[in-house]
MIFIKOL-679044 format. One record per residue (C-alpha): residue in one letter; x, y, z. Coordinates in pm, whole numbers, padded with zeros to 5 digits, always signed. Each point is the difference from the previous one (the first is absolute). Layout:
N
AXYZ/...
END
This chain:
697
M+00000+00000+00000/A+00116+00351-00073/S+00073+00235+00289/R-00220+00301+00049/P+00144+00304-00181/S+00103+00295+00213/A-00237+00223-00195/F-00281-00185+00176/D+00098+00142+00339/A+00000+00352-00142/L-00340-00060-00155/M-00146-00129+00325/S+00151+00291+00189/G-00165+00241-00242/A-00331-00183+00028/R+00008+00020+00383/A+00084+00370-00015/A-00288+00062-00239/A-00238-00190+00228/A+00113+00203+00300/A-00051+00323-00190/K-00356-00097-00088/K-00084-00048+00368/K+00093+00362+00071/I-00290+00141-00202/S-00181+00235+00237/E-00365-00032+00091/S-00062+00346-00142/E+00130-00115-00340/K-00230-00301+00013/R-00301+00224+00079/K+00077+00212-00306/A-00064-00299-00225/P-00271-00210+00167/D-00079-00186-00323/S+00359-00062-00104/E-00023-00378+00047/A-00238-00210-00204/S-00085-00354+00093/S-00284-00079-00236/P+00023-00329-00190/D+00166+00010-00340/K-00091-00231-00288/G+00367-00070-00059/G+00028-00155+00345/W+00303+00200+00116/V-00127+00289+00211/A+00263+00273-00013/K-00038+00254+00281/K+00025+00359-00121/K+00134+00316+00149/I-00052+00345-00148/V+00323+00189-00075/C-00044+00338-00170/G-00333-00112-00142/V+00146-00318-00159/E-00069-00350+00134/E+00305-00199+00099/S-00027-00372+00073/T+00156-00078+00338/A-00035-00372-00078/E+00224+00043-00304/E+00257+00190+00202/E-00009-00263+00272/L+00050-00278-00256/K+00293+00183-00158/G+00157+00035+00343/K-00036-00369+00075/I+00089-00160-00334/G+00370-00028+00086/Q-00086-00263+00258/L-00054-00246-00284/K+00380-00027-00007/M+00002-00172+00335/R+00110-00360+00011/A-00309-00207-00065/N+00021-00180+00334/D+00014+00335+00185/F-00290+00156-00193/E-00357+00041+00122/P-00269+00094-00257/E-00169+00251+00231/L+00318+00209-00013/V-00085+00115-00352/A-00375-00042-00057/C-00175+00338-00001/W-00339-00143-00092/K-00241-00206+00205/Q-00037-00375-00025/G-00240-00089-00278/E+00045+00332-00181/R+00133+00010-00353/V+00379+00042-00016/P+00111+00333-00148/F+00187-00020-00331/L+00245+00243+00155/F+00125-00278+00229/P+00176-00213-00268/C+00099+00314-00191/L+00187+00135+00302/A+00167-00339+00041/F+00111+00010-00367/H+00124+00354+00052/L+00193-00112+00308/I+00182-00273-00195/E+00072+00228-00293/T+00109+00318+00175/E+00224-00183+00246/K+00139-00208-00290/I-00057-00325+00184/K+00154-00285-00200/S+00025-00272+00263/Q-00254-00268-00088/T-00010-00100+00366/L-00107+00350+00102/I-00245+00030-00290/T-00149-00336+00104/D-00042+00134+00357/I-00169+00317-00124/V-00242-00190-00225/C-00063-00261+00271/N-00081+00273+00254/M-00225+00171-00252/L-00194-00322-00063/R-00024-00073+00372/T-00148+00342+00066/V-00274-00060-00257/M-00064-00353+00132/Y-00035+00147+00349/T-00243+00278-00089/T-00178-00093-00324/P+00064-00354-00129/D-00241+00060-00288/D+00248+00250-00143/L+00291-00244-00002/L-00077-00145-00345/P-00016+00334-00187/L+00320+00110+00175/V+00180-00320-00103/Y-00110+00045-00360/L+00120+00361-00002/L+00335-00105+00146/A+00028-00268-00269/K-00084+00260-00268/R-00289-00219-00118/I-00376+00021-00003/A-00073-00369-00057/P+00183-00334-00034/P+00228+00000-00308/H-00191-00275-00181/E-00323+00200+00005/G+00153+00253-00239/L-00165+00299+00169/E+00219+00304-00057/L-00047+00374+00036/G+00091+00069-00363/I+00109+00355+00070/G+00259+00177-00211/E+00210+00300+00094/A-00209+00232-00220/L-00320-00079+00191/V+00171+00056+00335/I+00134+00338-00113/K-00341+00108-00127/A-00168-00100+00326/L+00266+00183+00198/S-00042+00305-00221/D-00376+00007+00058/A+00040-00051+00374/C+00273+00253+00073/G-00059+00273-00259/R+00333-00029-00179/T+00024-00052-00374/Q+00112-00335-00137/T+00299+00171-00161/Q+00110+00136+00337/L-00035-00341+00158/R+00200-00173-00275/K+00282+00253+00035/L-00002-00046+00376/N+00010-00377-00052/E+00307+00039-00221/T+00168+00193+00280/L-00103-00219+00293/G-00004-00330-00182/D-00288-00129+00212/L-00370+00060-00060/G-00056-00067+00369/A+00223+00295+00087/V-00183+00206-00263/A-00332-00084+00166/M+00141+00087+00341/S+00126+00336-00123/S-00319+00082-00188/R-00235-00102+00281/S+00191+00189+00269/S-00005+00320-00204/Q-00378+00012-00001/T-00183+00194+00273/M-00319-00154+00140/L-00247+00161+00241/R-00111-00335+00134/K+00179-00330+00007/P-00186-00284-00174/R-00105-00313+00184/P+00313-00208+00062/L+00066-00286-00238/T-00002-00353+00140/I+00185-00309-00118/T-00326-00171-00088/E-00126+00298-00198/V+00319+00021-00206/F+00007-00373-00068/S-00369-00007-00096/T+00054+00293-00237/F+00291-00186-00161/H-00235-00293-00059/R-00259+00225-00160/I+00267+00151-00224/A+00115-00345-00113/K-00352-00115-00081/E-00106+00304-00202/S-00057-00090-00364/G-00176+00132-00307/K+00020+00323-00195/D-00007+00226+00308/S+00237-00212+00207/Q+00294+00242-00023/M-00213+00291+00119/K-00133-00208+00288/K+00352-00103+00098/L+00104+00363-00020/N-00276+00105+00239/H+00087-00275+00248/I+00366+00104+00005/K-00087+00368+00026/A-00228-00064+00299/L+00285-00176+00180/F+00240+00287-00074/V-00242+00260+00132/A-00038-00189+00328/A+00370-00082+00041/T+00198+00191+00262/D+00353+00016+00133/C+00220-00262-00176/E-00299-00200-00127/P+00011+00140-00358/Q+00356-00120-00046/Y-00074-00362+00085/L-00346+00006-00152/I+00164+00072-00336/R+00259-00271+00046/L-00260-00257+00098/L-00202+00091-00308/Q+00315-00065-00203/A+00075-00320+00197/K+00348+00122+00096/L+00024+00095+00364/G+00365+00100-00015/I+00114-00091+00352/G+00171-00334-00066/L-00276-00214+00153/A+00016-00346-00160/E-00294-00240+00012/K+00210-00258+00186/T+00053+00259+00273/L-00373+00062+00016/L-00073-00373+00029/A+00256-00038+00280/A-00146+00300+00184/L-00352-00140-00041/G+00099-00331+00156/Q+00175+00171+00289/A-00292+00238+00056/A-00240-00296+00021/L+00228-00163+00256/Y+00026+00318+00210/S-00379+00034+00007/G+00019-00269+00270/K-00341-00151-00071/H+00127-00346-00085/F+00221-00239+00198/T+00349-00073-00134/P+00066-00378-00015/P+00287-00120+00223/N+00195-00142-00296/I+00050+00347-00148/Q+00361+00100+00069/T+00020+00342-00169/P-00358+00132-00013/L+00064+00327-00186/E+00210-00159-00274/E-00234-00297-00038/A-00312+00218-00008/A+00156+00209-00278/E+00095-00312-00198/I-00347-00151+00034/V-00165+00306-00154/K+00256+00010-00282/E-00047-00369-00077/V-00379+00018+00012/Y+00001+00303-00230/S+00219-00189-00249/V-00268-00269-00045/F-00306+00217+00062/P+00071+00368-00084/V-00337+00137+00114/Y+00025+00261+00275/D-00378+00000+00053/K+00007-00357+00133/I+00341+00020+00168/V-00082+00312+00204/A-00341-00137+00102/A+00161-00330+00107/L+00272+00178+00201/L-00257+00206+00186/S-00229-00294+00077/D+00228-00302+00038/G+00350+00140+00047/V+00327-00056-00182/W+00064-00359+00112/N-00321-00126-00161/L+00052+00196-00320/P+00134-00293-00210/K-00321-00191+00078/T-00241+00283-00077/C+00180+00129-00312/S+00146-00265-00230/F+00045-00090-00366/T-00325+00076-00182/L-00096-00080-00358/G-00038+00325-00195/V+00254+00189+00211/P+00352-00015-00148/V+00287-00098+00228/V+00329+00187-00029/P+00219-00227-00219/M+00300-00192+00126/L+00332+00116-00145/A+00341-00155-00060/K+00346+00107+00112/Q+00284+00021-00248/A+00263-00266-00047/K+00339+00087-00140/G+00088-00331-00161/F-00067-00371-00032/S+00229-00106+00284/E-00191+00229+00238/I-00323-00181-00087/V+00144-00343+00073/Q+00164+00129+00319/K-00318+00162+00139/F-00224-00295-00084/Q+00234-00283+00093/N-00183-00296+00158/T-00328+00158-00111/E-00211-00101-00297/F-00050+00299-00229/T-00137+00080-00341/C+00108+00240-00274/E-00261+00184-00210/Y+00031+00229-00297/K-00021+00367+00102/Y-00231+00160-00256/D+00026+00364-00103/G-00362+00106+00023/E-00252+00146+00241/R-00061-00171+00335/A-00367-00080+00044/Q-00223-00154+00264/I-00317-00148-00147/H-00303-00060+00223/Y-00275-00229-00130/M-00318+00025+00208/E-00263-00261+00079/D-00246+00181-00228/G+00239-00020-00296/S+00111+00364+00011/V+00369+00081-00037/E+00219+00278+00137/I+00362+00066-00099/Y+00230+00200+00227/S+00347+00143-00057/R+00292-00038+00241/N-00121+00332+00151/A-00353-00139+00054/E-00136+00220-00278/R-00301-00146-00176/N+00108-00092-00354/T-00301-00208-00106/G-00106+00246-00269/K+00350-00004-00148/F+00006-00376-00060/P-00339-00131-00124/D+00191-00270-00193/V+00154-00124+00325/V-00344-00014+00163/A-00125-00213-00290/A+00306-00228+00007/V-00006-00090+00370/S-00375-00053-00008/R+00031-00236-00296/L+00312-00189+00111/R-00087-00074+00363/K-00102-00359+00075/S-00371-00061+00056/S+00068-00089+00364/V+00145+00347+00068/R-00263+00231+00152/S+00229+00278+00125/F+00372+00078-00002/V+00272+00264+00040/L+00276-00035-00256/D+00343+00164+00026/C+00146+00041-00346/E+00182+00213-00255/L-00182+00148-00300/V+00242+00006-00290/A-00029+00147-00350/Y-00012-00294-00243/D+00017-00059-00375/R-00232-00297-00047/S+00084-00049-00367/K+00371-00044+00080/Q-00057-00147+00348/K+00238+00260+00136/I+00025+00218+00311/L+00018+00372-00077/P+00182+00273+00200/F-00164+00182+00288/Q+00006+00325-00199/I-00253-00156-00241/L-00234-00087+00286/S+00018+00359+00130/T-00161+00126-00322/R-00335-00157+00087/A-00278+00235+00106/R-00051+00015+00375/H-00376+00038+00040/S-00323-00138-00147/V+00168-00208-00270/A-00232-00167-00252/M+00093-00347-00125/S-00026+00125-00359/D+00256+00274+00066/I+00275-00225+00140/K+00312+00012-00217/V+00251-00142+00252/A-00090-00349+00115/V+00104-00125+00343/C+00072-00343+00140/I-00059-00086+00365/F+00305-00167+00154/A-00131-00143+00327/F+00242-00083+00281/D-00202-00010+00324/L-00348-00068+00133/L-00095+00187+00319/Y-00364-00101+00042/L-00214-00287-00129/N-00368-00082+00043/G-00053+00204+00315/R+00329-00088+00169/P+00311+00224+00030/L+00322-00181-00095/I+00265+00251+00110/Q+00089-00206+00309/E+00061-00308-00215/E+00348-00085-00127/L+00077+00087-00363/K-00003-00367-00104/V-00363-00028+00113/R-00100+00331-00160/R+00169-00094-00327/H-00176-00338-00011/S-00334+00178+00051/L+00093+00243-00278/Y+00077-00276-00248/Q-00324-00180+00085/S-00219+00310-00038/F+00069+00122-00355/D+00044-00121-00356/E+00296+00148-00186/E-00043+00155-00343/A+00292+00143-00196/G-00011+00378-00022/F-00282+00031+00254/L+00093-00174+00327/K+00319-00187+00084/F+00157-00112+00324/A+00337+00160+00069/T+00275-00217-00143/A+00180-00164+00294/I+00252-00267+00102/T+00084-00154+00336/S+00375-00052+00025/N+00301+00081+00216/D+00249-00068-00276/I+00178+00327-00076/Y+00075-00103-00360/E-00365-00080-00065/I-00109+00330+00156/R+00244+00193-00221/K-00137-00174-00307/F-00357+00075+00110/F+00094+00365+00059/D+00141+00030-00353/A-00321-00148-00141/A-00204+00256+00193/V+00205+00289-00138/D-00018-00144-00354/G-00378-00016+00044/S-00021+00379+00062/C-00029-00034+00379/E+00189+00206+00256/G+00155-00299+00174/L-00112-00231+00280/I-00198+00003+00323/I+00123-00260+00249/K-00240-00118+00271/T+00004-00250+00286/L-00260-00276-00047/N-00053-00163+00339/K+00189+00185+00272/D-00103+00355+00099/A-00192+00007-00326/T-00324+00175+00100/Y-00116+00308-00192/E+00114+00313+00188/P-00198+00305-00115/C+00187+00331-00015/K+00333-00163+00084/R+00316-00018-00206/S+00090-00344+00124/L+00327-00192-00004/N-00210-00302-00095/W-00049+00159-00342/L+00311+00112-00188/K+00018+00163-00340/L+00288-00027-00243/K-00014+00230-00303/K+00220-00015-00307/D+00165+00332+00087/Y+00073-00101+00362/L+00305-00204-00081/N+00228+00292-00089/S-00141+00272+00224/I-00122+00071+00351/G-00274-00258-00025/D-00343+00160+00013/S-00096+00318-00173/L-00107+00282+00229/D-00338+00172-00010/L+00074+00365+00077/V-00209+00313+00042/P+00141+00321-00155/I-00013+00282+00256/A+00252+00240-00156/A+00203+00063-00314/F+00300+00187-00136/Y+00002+00198-00322/G+00180-00222-00246/C+00275+00065-00249/G+00219-00206-00227/N-00028-00364-00101/R-00256-00227+00170/K+00171-00319-00119/G-00017-00273+00262/T-00287+00143+00204/G-00267-00185-00194/F-00169+00322-00114/S-00050+00073-00367/T-00063+00361-00106/A-00368-00079-00058/M-00025-00171+00338/L+00152+00299+00178/K-00250+00234-00166/E-00286-00229+00098/R+00105-00028+00364/S+00074+00373+00020/A-00346+00083-00132/S-00160-00243+00242/L+00177+00141+00306/R-00003+00370-00088/S-00340+00056+00161/K+00128-00159+00323/V+00281+00250+00060/I+00000+00172+00341/P+00238+00273+00128/R+00138-00197+00295/P+00014-00362+00119/R-00268-00149+00220/S+00087-00008+00368/Y+00027-00379+00003/Y+00234-00029-00302/R+00343-00122+00107/Y+00282+00075-00237/A+00369+00087-00011/G+00272+00078-00250/T+00256+00256-00097/K-00255+00211-00182/T-00370+00070+00040/P-00237-00120-00275/D-00118+00265-00243/V-00367-00096+00031/W-00211-00186+00254/F-00312-00201-00072/D-00324-00003+00192/Q-00152-00306+00164/P+00136-00298-00198/T-00213-00125-00288/E+00235-00208-00217/V+00198-00317+00065/W+00309-00065-00214/E+00169-00335-00043/V+00375+00053+00018/K+00287-00245-00050/A+00357+00042+00124/S+00324-00189-00023/D+00062+00009+00372/L-00104+00129+00342/T+00264+00181+00203/I+00037+00150+00346/S-00015+00378-00025/V+00077+00289+00234/V-00213+00221-00226/H-00324-00185-00063/C-00274-00074+00255/A-00162-00322-00120/A-00012-00264+00276/I+00206+00217+00235/D+00002-00139+00357/I-00059-00353-00133/I+00339-00090-00147/D+00195+00283+00161/P-00112+00265+00253/H+00152+00285-00201/K+00010-00128-00358/G-00262-00087-00256/I-00001-00201-00322/S+00034+00131-00354/L-00033-00146-00350/R+00295-00037-00234/N-00077+00057-00367/P-00378+00014+00040/R-00215-00039-00310/F-00364+00098-00052/V-00205-00297-00122/R-00365+00109-00007/V-00281+00171+00187/R-00185-00254+00215/T-00362+00088-00072/D-00107-00308+00196/K+00150+00126+00325/K-00087+00277+00242/P+00265+00213+00174/E-00074-00183+00325/E+00130-00317-00167/A+00339+00145-00087/S+00310-00178+00127/S+00035+00047+00375/S+00319+00067+00194/E-00017-00354+00138/Q-00014-00147-00351/V+00297+00211-00110/A+00197-00116+00303/E-00085-00364-00072/M+00113+00042-00360/Y+00328+00148+00118/I+00056-00284+00246/S-00076-00260-00269/Q+00295+00136-00199/S+00232-00158+00254/H-00053-00326-00188/F+00123+00172-00317/P+00265+00254+00109/S+00117+00277-00228/K+00288+00237+00047/S-00238+00287+00071/N-00189-00155+00289/N+00223+00149+00266/Q+00057+00335-00163/D-00169+00319+00105/D-00181+00143-00299/N+00151+00348+00013/D+00114+00045-00356/D-00314-00071-00200/I-00253+00241+00144/E+00021+00246-00286/D-00107-00260-00257/D-00339+00016-00173/R-00134-00282+00213/V-00300-00091+00210/T+00133-00031+00354/E-00259+00154+00231/F-00344-00136+00073/S-00270+00024+00263/
END
């Protein structure tokens, strides 16, 4: 746990002084304003007491909340919810509460995930203590979502609509707002500046968390010819009612980019800990580390059942220890896919899986898909990000429906959808597949055919299979479908521990237009592990053998103005123009508070909240005194950098949250010890001026 910052003591001292000053108000001053306090019920639920100052109402509840918000930084086991709550139990939670917490993290530049977890945990506990009904909308706002990913409900708001709504609400022209946005680099800051410059005779009714979340839902569901105008009016109404720092975070939530470095894994951990601290449910005696185990339970449950509505309700009613029973694998809800770790070479495979039966499968270069076939015959197809892709692949829907065995009533299939030339019986590159339309595709319009390469079965006839060993799941897979060339095939596989045979199989995979191999244990530790990059699945790509191993998925957060030859970086002139055009609208004047970077010179431009993921290859990973990646993992003062990095492609199938983590980078560096190079023990001091991708978030 992080220690309490010294700023907290100063904040508390100031709060006590302010409270003492309030007590000194004379009786004569009170008599001058007999109606200065209002206690009538408010439809929003949060009754803000008022005092009259120079004819303008000032909310003492808001001021009290601002004075107390710093207490969220307390260690979670020292925190008591009543320390912060400025609203009564059962009353709606003010939207200002999470906004002040966001502001606290941002303005104090808090980067410690432990401290951020404490702050979020204490925030959730406060809501659970006063108004449990508001916990779900708060969790969704913290996750920057309005519904489970597979439901496909999105706000659908562009920057232009936000600027117009802000213009209507604050009285500034759209041109003024755009210029201010160019200067500040953050529409949230623009909203803050614009809202604070407006004089109001009477403060509007305070916004509540529930009201904001409900309005977001209405915005997302608006459709038809007048939908944009209706969305505009909803946003404008929120802006008009927003006070203090609310406009800043209201804008960011509308854009689904909070900008404080709060990852969803941190939220899930905080949610599990908050449920444990609520103290309503007994902790079993076999639990050794309750906080850590509570956090892991929520993360694991979310990986197989990513539905906050059910998870939050179950936590409130049955507690965290019963969560795996109340929220489990459900047909129609995509699980987060299992992933593989990289292998550097053939000998590593044999070494890691010695005395264990394992299988090698072709690694296809396509689009990961999870296909759910329901009892009523309906089909849903989900991407690796749980996005609903059913409308994109009507041919896949037809194929799995036709090629399932008659005994199969329901299933969940894990597979790769690959572009395929049926006339030549040939796999086509991923770039061909990416040319298919993404929405509402008609069978008659399909020009790029796909073949389903099935490699796992997660659910069959009403029974989840993820706790079964791979050998059992594979047998069920083979018994459940009929293969048909060009439409549905089982992943090509062998079971062997002969290194020569594996090499030969690898070459055949590469010759067949595949990326390489996936190696999996069959009987030992061979269950399906959602959301995990497991050592029981290894991947060996054709370009691993002469480089660092895995490619890295990086998020561009800054750039330098280029000059000279780009040879070796992987960028063509056309590619540079394309990426420059894509990122130009994301430029901001200064880095976000949670960006961590270093180097001998500052980047020329910074990019807003990450939106793109780039696949990057490199010849080597090296310890660096300059770069920050994986710092504190390999060395307390040094990070890891890439030697001779090369841009490969934009990963349209990945979100920024799925970029390579510091832990993955560290593991890749450690794996190089099996394949040493002369650069492994060198500090990377002499390459930092190259045109290379070396920094990532």
